[in-house]
C-alpha positions as CSV (number, residue, x, y, z in Angstrom):
1,M,-54.2,-216.3,-133.0
2,S,-55.2,-219.7,-134.2
3,K,-58.6,-220.4,-135.9
4,I,-60.7,-223.5,-136.0
5,Y,-63.2,-223.7,-138.9
6,A,-66.3,-225.9,-138.3
7,D,-69.9,-226.0,-139.4
8,T,-71.1,-227.8,-136.2
9,I,-69.7,-228.3,-132.8
10,E,-71.4,-231.0,-130.7
11,T,-70.7,-232.7,-127.4
12,E,-70.8,-236.4,-126.9
13,S,-73.4,-235.9,-124.1
14,S,-76.3,-233.5,-124.0
15,N,-75.4,-232.9,-120.4
16,V,-72.0,-231.5,-121.1
17,D,-71.6,-227.8,-121.7
18,I,-69.4,-226.2,-124.4
19,T,-67.6,-223.1,-123.1
20,L,-66.7,-220.4,-125.6
21,G,-64.0,-218.2,-124.3
22,A,-62.9,-217.7,-120.7
23,A,-64.2,-215.3,-118.0
24,G,-63.7,-211.7,-119.2
25,D,-63.4,-212.7,-122.9
26,D,-65.6,-211.3,-125.6
27,V,-67.4,-213.9,-127.8
28,L,-67.9,-212.2,-131.1
29,I,-70.5,-212.9,-133.7
30,P,-69.4,-211.4,-137.1
31,S,-71.5,-208.9,-138.9
32,G,-74.0,-210.7,-141.1
33,A,-73.9,-213.9,-139.1
34,T,-77.0,-215.2,-137.4
35,L,-77.2,-216.8,-133.9
36,R,-80.1,-219.3,-133.7
37,T,-81.3,-220.9,-130.5
38,N,-84.6,-221.7,-128.8
39,K,-83.4,-220.9,-125.3
40,I,-81.2,-218.4,-123.6
41,A,-80.5,-218.9,-119.9
42,D,-78.3,-217.3,-117.3
43,A,-75.2,-218.9,-115.6
44,G,-77.6,-220.5,-113.0
45,A,-79.6,-222.2,-115.8
46,N,-82.5,-219.9,-115.1
47,N,-84.6,-219.2,-118.2
48,I,-84.3,-215.7,-119.7
49,F,-86.5,-216.6,-122.7
50,T,-87.5,-219.8,-124.5
51,S,-89.0,-220.0,-128.0
52,D,-91.1,-222.9,-129.3
53,G,-89.3,-222.6,-132.6
54,S,-92.2,-220.6,-134.2
55,G,-91.6,-217.3,-132.5
56,N,-93.8,-217.8,-129.5
57,L,-91.8,-216.9,-126.4
58,T,-91.9,-217.8,-122.7
59,V,-90.2,-214.9,-121.0
60,N,-88.8,-214.6,-117.5
61,S,-91.3,-212.9,-115.2
62,A,-88.5,-210.4,-114.2
63,F,-89.4,-208.7,-117.5
64,G,-92.8,-207.7,-116.1
65,G,-94.3,-204.5,-117.3
66,A,-94.0,-205.4,-121.0
67,M,-97.0,-206.4,-123.0
68,N,-96.9,-210.1,-124.0
69,L,-98.8,-211.1,-127.1
70,L,-100.9,-214.1,-126.2
71,T,-102.9,-214.8,-129.3
72,T,-104.4,-213.2,-132.4
73,N,-107.8,-213.6,-133.9
74,T,-107.9,-212.8,-137.6
75,F,-111.3,-213.2,-139.2
76,T,-113.1,-212.7,-142.5
77,D,-116.9,-212.6,-142.9
78,Q,-117.4,-213.8,-139.3
79,A,-120.3,-213.1,-136.9
80,S,-118.1,-212.6,-133.8
81,S,-114.7,-213.0,-132.4
82,S,-114.2,-214.7,-129.0
83,F,-111.3,-215.3,-126.6
84,T,-112.2,-218.3,-124.4
85,T,-108.8,-219.4,-123.2
86,L,-105.7,-217.7,-121.6
87,I,-107.7,-215.1,-119.6
88,D,-106.7,-216.2,-116.1
89,S,-104.6,-215.2,-113.1
90,T,-101.3,-215.2,-115.1
91,Y,-101.7,-211.5,-115.9
92,D,-103.1,-208.5,-113.9
93,V,-104.2,-206.7,-117.1
94,Y,-105.5,-208.0,-120.5
95,I,-105.3,-205.7,-123.5
96,F,-107.3,-206.3,-126.7
97,K,-106.1,-204.3,-129.7
98,F,-108.5,-204.4,-132.7
99,N,-107.5,-203.4,-136.2
100,A,-109.3,-202.9,-139.5
101,I,-112.7,-203.9,-138.1
102,N,-115.0,-203.7,-141.2
103,P,-118.7,-204.8,-141.1
104,A,-120.4,-206.4,-144.0
105,T,-123.5,-204.2,-143.3
106,D,-123.0,-200.4,-143.2
107,L,-123.4,-198.3,-140.1
108,Q,-123.0,-201.1,-137.5
109,H,-122.1,-200.7,-133.8
110,F,-119.1,-202.7,-132.6
111,R,-119.6,-204.1,-129.1
112,F,-118.2,-206.5,-126.5
113,N,-119.4,-208.6,-123.6
114,V,-117.7,-210.9,-121.1
115,S,-118.3,-214.2,-119.6
116,S,-117.7,-215.9,-116.2
117,D,-118.4,-219.4,-117.5
118,G,-115.9,-219.9,-120.3
119,G,-118.0,-218.3,-123.0
120,S,-121.2,-220.3,-122.6
121,N,-123.0,-217.1,-121.8
122,Y,-121.9,-213.5,-122.4
123,N,-124.2,-211.7,-119.9
124,V,-122.2,-210.2,-117.0
125,T,-123.8,-207.2,-115.3
126,K,-122.1,-203.9,-116.2
127,T,-122.3,-200.2,-115.3
128,T,-120.6,-198.0,-117.9
129,T,-120.0,-194.5,-119.3
130,Y,-119.5,-193.4,-122.9
131,F,-118.5,-190.2,-124.6
132,R,-117.3,-189.3,-128.0
133,A,-115.8,-186.5,-130.2
134,Y,-116.6,-186.3,-133.9
135,H,-115.8,-184.2,-137.0
136,D,-117.1,-184.7,-140.6
137,E,-115.1,-184.6,-143.9
138,A,-117.2,-181.6,-145.1
139,D,-116.1,-179.6,-142.0
140,T,-119.7,-178.8,-141.2
141,A,-120.2,-180.7,-137.9
142,S,-118.3,-181.4,-134.8
143,S,-119.0,-182.3,-131.2
144,L,-117.6,-183.5,-127.9
145,A,-120.4,-185.0,-125.7
146,Y,-121.5,-187.6,-123.3
147,V,-124.0,-190.0,-125.0
148,T,-126.4,-191.4,-122.5
149,S,-127.9,-193.8,-125.0
150,H,-124.6,-195.7,-125.2
151,D,-124.0,-196.3,-121.5
152,L,-125.3,-199.2,-119.4
153,A,-126.7,-199.2,-115.9
154,Q,-126.6,-202.6,-114.3
155,S,-127.2,-204.2,-117.7
156,T,-126.1,-207.6,-119.0
157,G,-126.1,-206.3,-122.6
158,Y,-123.2,-205.7,-124.9
159,Q,-121.3,-202.5,-124.5
160,L,-120.8,-200.3,-127.5
161,I,-117.2,-199.4,-128.2
162,A,-117.3,-198.2,-131.9
163,Q,-120.3,-196.4,-133.4
164,D,-121.7,-196.6,-136.9
165,V,-118.7,-198.3,-138.4
166,G,-118.8,-198.0,-142.2
167,S,-118.7,-201.0,-144.5
168,G,-116.8,-199.3,-147.4
169,S,-113.5,-200.6,-148.5
170,D,-111.8,-197.6,-146.9
171,E,-113.9,-197.6,-143.7
172,C,-113.1,-199.4,-140.5
173,A,-112.7,-199.2,-136.7
174,V,-109.5,-199.5,-134.7
175,G,-108.8,-199.3,-130.9
176,E,-108.0,-201.0,-127.7
177,L,-109.8,-202.4,-124.7
178,W,-108.1,-202.8,-121.3
179,L,-109.5,-205.3,-118.8
180,F,-108.2,-205.2,-115.3
181,N,-107.7,-208.1,-112.8
182,P,-110.3,-210.3,-114.4
183,S,-109.5,-213.3,-112.2
184,S,-110.2,-211.5,-108.9
185,I,-112.9,-213.1,-106.8
186,T,-112.8,-210.1,-104.4
187,Y,-113.4,-207.1,-106.5
188,V,-115.4,-206.0,-109.5
189,K,-113.6,-205.9,-112.9
190,N,-112.9,-202.5,-114.4
191,F,-112.3,-201.7,-118.0
192,Y,-111.7,-198.8,-120.4
193,N,-111.8,-198.5,-124.2
194,T,-110.8,-196.0,-126.8
195,S,-111.6,-196.3,-130.5
196,Q,-111.1,-194.4,-133.7
197,V,-113.7,-194.9,-136.4
198,Y,-114.2,-193.9,-140.0
199,N,-117.9,-194.3,-139.9
200,G,-120.6,-194.7,-142.6
201,Y,-121.5,-191.0,-142.6
202,D,-117.9,-190.0,-143.5
203,Y,-117.2,-188.8,-140.0
204,S,-114.2,-189.3,-137.8
205,Y,-115.4,-190.6,-134.4
206,N,-113.0,-190.8,-131.4
207,E,-114.9,-192.8,-128.7
208,Y,-114.3,-193.6,-125.1
209,A,-116.1,-196.2,-123.0
210,A,-115.3,-197.3,-119.5
211,G,-117.0,-199.0,-116.5
212,Y,-117.0,-202.1,-114.4
213,M,-118.4,-205.6,-114.5
214,N,-120.4,-205.8,-111.3
215,T,-119.4,-209.3,-110.3
216,T,-116.8,-210.9,-108.0
217,S,-116.8,-214.0,-110.1
218,A,-113.7,-214.4,-112.3
219,I,-114.0,-213.3,-115.9
220,N,-112.5,-215.8,-118.3
221,A,-113.9,-215.1,-121.8
222,I,-114.7,-212.1,-124.0
223,N,-116.7,-211.7,-127.2
224,F,-116.7,-209.0,-129.8
225,K,-119.4,-208.5,-132.5
226,M,-121.4,-206.1,-134.6
227,D,-125.1,-205.3,-133.9
228,S,-126.0,-207.1,-137.1
229,G,-124.1,-209.0,-139.8
230,N,-120.6,-210.4,-140.2
231,M,-117.3,-208.6,-140.1
232,D,-113.7,-208.7,-141.1
233,G,-110.7,-207.7,-139.0
234,E,-108.0,-208.7,-136.4
235,I,-107.9,-208.6,-132.7
236,K,-104.8,-209.3,-130.6
237,M,-104.8,-210.2,-127.0
238,Y,-101.9,-209.2,-124.8
239,G,-101.1,-209.9,-121.1
240,L,-99.5,-207.2,-118.9
241,L,-98.0,-208.2,-115.5
């Protein structure tokens, strides 16, 4: 078998394809080699995935069902974290995963609210439920209970999703919030949240909040913040078809 050695193969015209192998052949990439391209398409030139060169992908919708990372908010000593773009009819479900949320002030509640006007106001009416399980480091206290003081009944206030988050260097909150069909103009918008907290009293808190935004207006922005003071952390927003 003959071999051709080349660092680059280019066509005279960008509209001319280069064919490697014939139908039924294997085109082999040797172990240790790297194939670099910003687009992979099928034989009909339909996009399978395209990269912008920085790792951000546009993926064929046939891959629906996978979570697609849309954007990441990483913040230090910041009063709140908002997502005011990309929440639209593209996805049926939006998932917010928060990691290492650490308040500057000890024993703060981490909360969220949503907006129907692009973030000008976070005051959508909500009815919610909340319960938690906890256990302390000293093994002296534990509980699983509904907490009526943390639910909302037709309230425009912020919903608690992580209680008494500690400000110590080893204390933080993690979790995820699922928001369903936010662009619907027919139905209310349901959500649920689960969080795990190392709180300021040296307790492990496992918390659950759920409910609905009682509006048929589209939800297009969301805001996360502590009850008081600034915070550090990271929140990733995903879309799910």
